[in-house]
N, C-alpha and C positions, 0 to 999 in steps of 0.2 A: 504494500500500500504506500502511495506517495502522497505526501501532504503538500500544502502550499508553501512556496519558498524553497522547494527542493531543487537543487541544481542537477540538471540532467547530465552534466559532464561527470558528476560523481558516480552516476549509475552506469557508466560505460563498462561493458563486459560483465555486468551482473544480470541476474535473472529478474530483478525487480523492474527493469526498464520495459520488459515485455508486458508487465502488468499495468504500465502507465496508461495504456490505451484500453478502452473498454472492449473494443472489437477491432480486428484487422480490416473488416469491411468498411469501417467508418473512417479509416485513415485518409482515404483518397477522395472523400466526398467534398465537393466544392460547395454544394448547397446544403447548409446545415439547417435544414427545415424538419428533419426527422423522417421517419419511415411512413410517409403518407402518400396517397396517390397524387401524382402531378396533374392529373386531369381535372382536379378541383380548380386549378388556376388557368384553365384554357381561355377564359373570357377576360382575363386581367393582363396587365402589362408587366407583371412580376410573377415570380414562381413561389412565393411564400414569404415568410418572415424569419429573421434570425433570432438568436436568443435575447437580443436587446429590443425586439419588437419592430425593427426597421425592415421595410420590404426589400427583398432581394430581387434586383432587376434580372430579367431573363437575358440569356446570352444573345448577342447580336448575330443574326443570321448572315451567312456569307452570300454575296450576290453570285450571279452566273459566271462572271469573270474570275472571281476567286475560286469558285468550284472547279472551273476549267484548269486554272493554274495548278491547283492541288492535284487534280487528276493526272496532269502531265508530269509533275515533278516528283510526286510521291509514288513509288512502286507498290506500296501496300495500301493504296487508297481503296482498292476494291474490297478489301477485307476489314474496313473500318466501319463501325456502327455507332450512331449517336446515342449516348446514354442520357436520357432526360433526368435521371436521378442525380447523377454527378455533374451534369452540365458539360460534358466533354465527349470526345470520341474514344472508343475502345477498339483496340486492334484484336481481331479474332485470331486464335491460334490455328495451326494446321489441323489439330484434332477437332476443333469446333467447326471448321469449314467442312471436314469430312462428314461430321454428324449432320450438318445442314443439307449437304448434297444427298446424303442417304435419306433424310426425311422428305426432300423434294422428289426423290425417285420412288417414294412409297416403300422404303426398306427400313430395316431396324437401325436405330440411331447408333448403337454401339457397333463398332467395326469388329468383324469376326464372331459375332454372336450366332450361336447355333440353336435354332428353335426346336430342333429335334434331338434333345439330349437322350442318351441311353437310359431306358427305364428299367430299374431293378425291381422285379416283382418278388416281394419277400415271401409270399405264401406259396406261389406256384413255381418258383425257380428251382427249388430243391424238393425232392420227394422224401417225405419223412415216414418212418415206420409207425411211430406212435402219434396220436393226435396232439395238437397243441394244448387243448384243454383236456385234462385227464379226469374230467368229471364223469362219473358213471351214468349210463342211460337210465331213465326212469322206467318203472314197470309198465307204465301206460304205453310206451313205445313198442312193446312186444305184443300188445293186445290190439286186434283190429278196431278201428274207430267206429262207434255206433252211428255217429252223425254222417260219416262218409258212406257207410253201408246204406243208410236210409236215403241219402242223396243219389247214390248210384242206382238204387232200386227204382226211384222215381224216373230217372233218365231211361232206364231199360224199359219200363212200362210205357213211357211216352214214345219210344222208338217202335215198340211192338204195335201200339195203336195207330201209328202213322202221324202222330202230332209233330214229331221232330225228325228231320231227315239228316243223316250224316252229310257233312260238307264234302263236296267233290274235291278231288286232288287238283291243286292249281297247276295249270300248264306253264311250264318254265319256258319263257321266251328267250331266245338268244339275243344278247345285246350287240348292237351294231356300233362300231367305233369308227370315227373319222380319222383316217391315217394322216391326212394332210392338214388337220386342224392345228392351231397354235397351242403350245403347251401353256395352260393357265398359270402354272407355277413359275414360269420363266419371267424375268423382269423385262418390261417393255421400254424401248428407247423414247426419247422426247418426241421424235418425229412420229412414231407409232401412236403415242398418246395424243398428239395434236391431230393426227388423222382420225382417231376415234372421236375426239371432241368436236371436230369440225365436220362431222358426217351430216349430210343433208339428205333425207329420204326423197325419193323420186315422187313427183306429184301423181296422184291417182287419176285414173281414166274417168272422165266425166260420165255421169249416169245417162242412160238414154232418155230422150224426151218423148213428147207426143208424136212427133214426126216419124220416129222409128218404130211406132206401134204397127202391128199387122192389120189393125182396124183404126186408122187415124181419123180424126174429124175431117169434115169436108173442107175446112179452110186450109188444111195442110196439103191437100191434093193439088197437083198442077194440071192446068188445062193445056191445050195444044200450043197456045201462044207462049205461056210461061215455060213449057218444056223446050220449045225452040230457042227461047232466049237463054235458058239455062245451058243448053248445049253450045251456044255461041260464046259464052263467057269463058274466061280463063279459069283453070281449076283453082287458082289461088284467090280469085275474086268471088267464087261461089259461096253462098251462105251455107249450103248443105252439100256434102260430098256424095249424096245419093238422091235418088228420086223417090219420094214416098209413094208406096203402093198400098192398095186395100185388098184384103182377102176375106172370104166369108168365114173361115175358121182357121185355127192355128195349124191343123194338120195339113192344110194346103199351102203353107209357106215353104218355098223351096230353100235350098241351101244358099247361104250368103256367099256370093261369088267373089267378093272383095275382102274376105276374111284374112287371107295371107298378106294382102297388100297393106291392110290396116295394121297388122302385127309388125310388118316390116317398117312402116313409117313410125310406129311407136318405138321400135328399137333404135331407129335413126335419131329420133328426138332425144332419147335418153343418152345416146352415145355422143352426139354432136353438140347438143345444147348444154353448156356448163351451167351448174347451179352455184349461186353465190348468195351470201347473206348481205342484205341491204339494211343499213341502220336507219331508223326512222328519225327524221329531222324535226325537231320541235321549233318551228319558225313562226314568229308572230306575223299575222297577215298585215298588220299595220305597217311593218317594216318594208314590205314588198311594194306598197303604194308610194308613188313619188310625193314628196312634200310640196304642196301647192303654196305659192306666195300669197301674201295678204293682199286683198283687192285695194285696200286703202293706200298701199305703197305703190300701186301701179297707176294711180291717177296722175294727170288727167287723161281720160279716154272717153270717146263719145258714148253717151247713154241714151240719146233720143235720135229719132230719124228726122233729118233736116229737109232733104229733098229726095225725089225719085227721078231718075233719068231713064228714058226709053230710047233705044237706038233705032 
């Protein structure tokens, strides 16, 4: 224990100097505000109060130029992390960097950790001659149980009467394995994880409408003039890729002659049309409109009709 007025030079080389500090974690703290959350002072221009009650000003943030110079001059800049508790930057060690990379790759933080440790089964690893518990069996264990006898008799009577049927043996189905599937236990790279995260499913085929019915309404049927106009149009300009037809019943509908063509066009759309994610822009409509000048600033300008000239 060190009292006030103790000279630290006298404690050099003694074990009492290590007891001068309460904790080794508090030696490097620049903000002596105690162990409290720094988030309490997010809305203030200081980070707390010292032991005298004076506010401790927050550290001045570096601008972009200073950050760029530190990034270029300091080779360990990429492993430095800002510590809000101490008010400075902490340099991560190689072991800490390896732990962070392992956590980022969804692995165990400790390097060399084996999750499948050898399991020693105490009871079944060695075959013993005598039981572990040398307690003798009770006399009841040598006598048939009357309750079990009564329950078995009820089940036998129910089977004889046909009330209970024995269960059929289950058919064992052979499991089919995908030989070319990826091993789920193997770690995935960043590119593979990004490919899984950025997967966009293909759009579904639109459902058929009234025009594709075998008995469509009269307004969907084409007359001779509309049919002639439909044939003269380019395939890209047509509203429908087929001509609606009407049949008396469903069994009279023939096979669809453009089935393979439609499947082929669908495959071309999925192969040639790339899918991408579009971010929705929250734009204020008032910002898109031009700002009109004030009419009072544009005066003088004519406001009444003075004469009319005819040529």
